[in-house]
C-alpha positions in Angstrom: 98.0 -85.9 -54.4 97.3 -89.1 -52.7 96.8 -89.5 -49.0 95.8 -92.4 -46.7 92.9 -92.4 -44.3 92.6 -94.2 -40.9 90.1 -92.2 -38.9 90.4 -88.9 -40.8 92.3 -87.9 -43.9 95.9 -86.7 -43.3 97.8 -84.6 -45.8 101.6 -84.7 -45.8 104.0 -82.0 -47.1 105.9 -83.0 -50.2 109.2 -84.8 -49.4 108.2 -85.9 -45.9 109.1 -89.5 -45.1 107.6 -91.4 -42.3 108.6 -95.0 -41.3 110.4 -95.3 -44.7 107.4 -94.1 -46.7 107.4 -91.1 -49.1 104.9 -88.2 -49.1 102.7 -90.3 -51.3 101.9 -92.7 -48.5 101.6 -93.0 -44.7 101.4 -96.1 -42.5 98.9 -95.5 -39.7 99.4 -97.5 -36.6 97.1 -97.9 -33.7 99.0 -98.6 -30.5 97.0 -100.1 -27.7 97.9 -99.0 -24.2 100.3 -101.3 -22.4 98.4 -103.5 -20.0 99.9 -104.9 -16.9 99.4 -108.2 -15.3 98.0 -108.1 -11.8 100.8 -107.3 -9.3 102.2 -110.2 -7.4 102.8 -109.5 -3.7 105.9 -111.4 -2.5 106.6 -111.5 1.2 110.2 -112.0 2.2 111.2 -113.1 5.7 114.9 -113.3 6.6 117.0 -113.9 9.7 120.7 -114.5 10.5 122.4 -116.0 13.5 123.8 -113.3 15.7 126.9 -112.6 17.7 126.4 -112.5 21.4 128.5 -111.4 24.4 126.8 -112.6 27.5 123.3 -111.2 27.3 124.3 -108.5 24.8 123.7 -108.8 21.0 126.6 -107.7 18.9 124.8 -108.0 15.5 124.5 -110.6 12.8 127.4 -112.7 11.6 128.2 -112.6 7.9 129.1 -115.9 6.4 131.0 -117.2 3.3 129.6 -117.4 -0.2 131.2 -120.6 -1.5 128.3 -123.0 -1.4 127.1 -126.5 -1.8 123.5 -127.3 -2.5 122.7 -130.3 -0.3 119.0 -130.8 -1.0 115.9 -129.7 -2.8 112.7 -131.0 -1.3 108.9 -130.4 -1.5 107.3 -129.8 1.8 104.6 -132.4 2.6 101.1 -131.1 2.3 97.6 -132.5 2.2 96.8 -130.1 -0.7 98.6 -130.4 -4.0 100.2 -127.6 -5.9 98.4 -126.3 -8.9 101.1 -127.9 -11.1 104.1 -130.1 -10.2 107.3 -128.0 -9.9 110.0 -128.5 -12.5 112.8 -129.0 -10.0 115.6 -128.9 -12.5 114.4 -125.5 -13.8 114.0 -124.3 -10.2 117.6 -125.3 -9.4 118.9 -123.5 -12.5 117.0 -120.3 -11.5 118.3 -120.7 -7.9 121.9 -120.8 -9.1 121.4 -117.8 -11.4 120.0 -115.8 -8.4 122.9 -116.8 -6.2 125.3 -115.6 -9.0 123.8 -112.1 -8.9 124.8 -111.8 -5.2 128.4 -113.0 -5.5 127.8 -116.6 -4.4 129.9 -119.3 -6.0 129.3 -123.0 -6.2 132.2 -125.2 -5.0 134.6 -126.9 -7.5 136.1 -130.3 -7.1 138.3 -130.6 -4.0 136.9 -127.4 -2.3 135.2 -127.3 1.1 132.0 -125.2 1.1 131.7 -122.3 3.4 127.9 -122.8 3.5 125.6 -125.7 2.8 122.3 -124.7 1.2 119.0 -126.5 1.4 115.9 -125.5 -0.6 112.4 -126.3 0.5 109.3 -125.4 -1.4 105.5 -126.0 -1.3 102.3 -124.8 0.2 101.1 -124.6 3.7 100.4 -122.5 6.8 103.7 -121.1 7.9 104.9 -119.8 11.2 103.7 -116.2 11.7 106.7 -113.8 11.7 104.7 -111.2 13.6 104.1 -113.6 16.5 107.2 -115.9 16.5 109.3 -113.6 18.7 106.5 -113.5 21.3 106.3 -117.3 21.3 110.0 -117.3 22.0 110.9 -119.9 19.4 111.6 -118.0 16.2 114.7 -120.1 15.6 112.7 -123.4 15.8 113.1 -125.5 12.7 109.4 -126.1 12.2 107.6 -124.7 9.2 104.1 -124.8 10.7 103.0 -122.2 13.3 103.3 -123.4 16.9 100.1 -123.7 19.1 101.2 -120.6 20.9 101.4 -118.6 17.7 98.0 -119.8 16.6 96.5 -118.8 19.9 98.1 -115.4 19.8 96.8 -114.8 16.2 93.3 -115.1 17.5 93.8 -112.8 20.5 95.3 -109.6 21.6 98.4 -110.5 23.6 99.5 -107.9 26.2 103.0 -107.9 24.8 101.7 -106.9 21.4 98.8 -104.7 22.6 100.1 -101.4 21.3 101.1 -102.8 17.9 97.9 -104.7 17.4 95.9 -101.6 18.1 97.1 -100.5 14.6 94.8 -101.7 11.9 97.7 -102.0 9.5 99.7 -104.2 11.9 96.7 -106.3 12.7 96.0 -106.8 9.0 99.6 -108.1 8.6 99.1 -110.6 11.4 95.9 -111.9 9.9 97.3 -112.1 6.3 100.4 -114.0 7.6 98.1 -116.6 9.1 96.8 -117.6 5.6 98.1 -120.5 3.6 101.0 -119.6 1.4 103.1 -120.8 -1.6 106.6 -120.6 -0.3 110.3 -121.2 -1.1 112.7 -121.4 1.9 116.5 -121.2 1.5 118.5 -122.2 4.6 122.2 -122.0 5.0 124.1 -124.4 7.3 127.6 -124.8 8.7 129.5 -127.5 6.8 129.8 -130.2 9.4 133.3 -131.3 10.5 131.9 -134.8 11.2 128.7 -136.7 11.0 128.0 -136.5 14.7 128.1 -132.7 14.7 124.8 -130.9 15.5 123.6 -129.0 12.5 124.2 -125.2 12.9 121.9 -122.9 11.0 123.6 -119.7 9.7 120.7 -118.0 8.0 117.3 -118.6 6.4 115.2 -116.6 3.9 111.6 -117.5 3.1 109.7 -116.1 0.1 105.9 -116.4 0.2 102.9 -115.7 -2.1 99.2 -115.9 -1.3 96.5 -117.9 -2.9 98.2 -121.3 -3.5 94.9 -122.6 -4.9 95.2 -120.4 -8.1 98.9 -119.4 -8.3 101.4 -121.7 -10.1 104.8 -121.9 -8.4 106.4 -122.6 -11.7 105.4 -119.2 -13.0 106.3 -117.4 -9.8 109.6 -118.8 -8.5 111.8 -116.6 -10.8 110.2 -113.5 -9.2 110.3 -115.0 -5.7 114.0 -115.8 -5.9 114.8 -112.4 -7.4 112.9 -110.8 -4.5 114.5 -112.9 -1.8 118.1 -113.3 -2.9 119.0 -109.8 -1.9 118.2 -110.8 1.7 120.3 -114.0 1.7 122.6 -113.7 4.7 121.0 -110.4 5.6 118.5 -109.4 8.3 115.3 -108.1 6.9 114.4 -104.6 8.2 111.1 -105.8 9.4 109.2 -109.0 10.1 108.2 -109.4 6.5 109.2 -107.2 3.5 106.6 -107.0 0.9 107.7 -106.6 -2.7 105.2 -105.9 -5.5 106.0 -106.9 -9.0 104.2 -107.1 -12.3 105.2 -108.0 -15.9 104.3 -105.3 -18.4 102.6 -106.5 -21.6 101.6 -104.5 -24.7 100.6 -104.9 -28.3 100.9 -102.8 -31.4 97.9 -103.1 -33.8 98.1 -101.9 -37.4 95.0 -100.2 -38.6 93.5 -100.9 -42.0 95.0 -98.7 -44.8 92.5 -97.0 -47.1 93.8 -95.2 -50.2 91.6 -92.3 -51.2 91.6 -90.4 -54.5 90.2 -86.8 -54.5 87.1 -86.6 -56.6 87.4 -85.0 -60.1 84.5 -82.7 -59.9 85.3 -81.0 -63.2 85.9 -84.3 -65.0 89.6 -83.4 -65.3 92.7 -84.9 -63.8 93.6 -83.0 -60.6 96.3 -80.5 -61.1 99.7 -81.7 -59.8 102.2 -79.6 -58.0 105.0 -78.2 -60.1 107.8 -80.7 -60.6 105.8 -83.8 -59.8 106.0 -86.5 -62.4 102.9 -88.0 -63.8 102.0 -91.5 -62.3 
């Protein structure tokens, strides 16, 4: 009887088939453990304009989903991105992400319910853990205000209890770092050119370490993480979503055919019913 050896000899019962091989042979496979790429931490910040009655909040307003993409721009920065962004591919991915949440691009003759703008790049963004304290969270600026920068370096009395928590303090400090980002903003379609722009909602997706991370490789994951918060209020200042792409390989081990030694100088006895080779 023949058998194959990888690490040790393996005998198979007659008639057993494995991976399409008969009892006379066996394909041995060595499977390496699946390895995972380092997890990417994506921060998502989202806000929606709210309905007010006097001084009372009545909750966020939900808006339409028939959209027009008005612009796609890179934010000015002294430091360059690791690689220039393929904007055509970014737009395609953006439209795919919108489709998953029921958004629909306008057709000829339609009036959009929301006008979308897309901004991407790298930079120091406004700190979501301090913006409310500064009183200007709805400001259109990307960069942190002087007040936010000052608060980040001090313990403000209005945040004293929160910042006594090491976890919260860590979030404040991490949010101060430079980020790769994609910001999606939704605006009211203007009735005329003189109308003041009205912001409906905005969602910002951020990733750390812009000196080593390539936005081209990350924007599909960033959009997938952020699209679920489009026109939704995030449950906290920044939602952190960890993701990784599993990778694995299957490696075939060398096959070695072994014949039992004929110690008596005779052909080994074959089981009954087995034909001579």
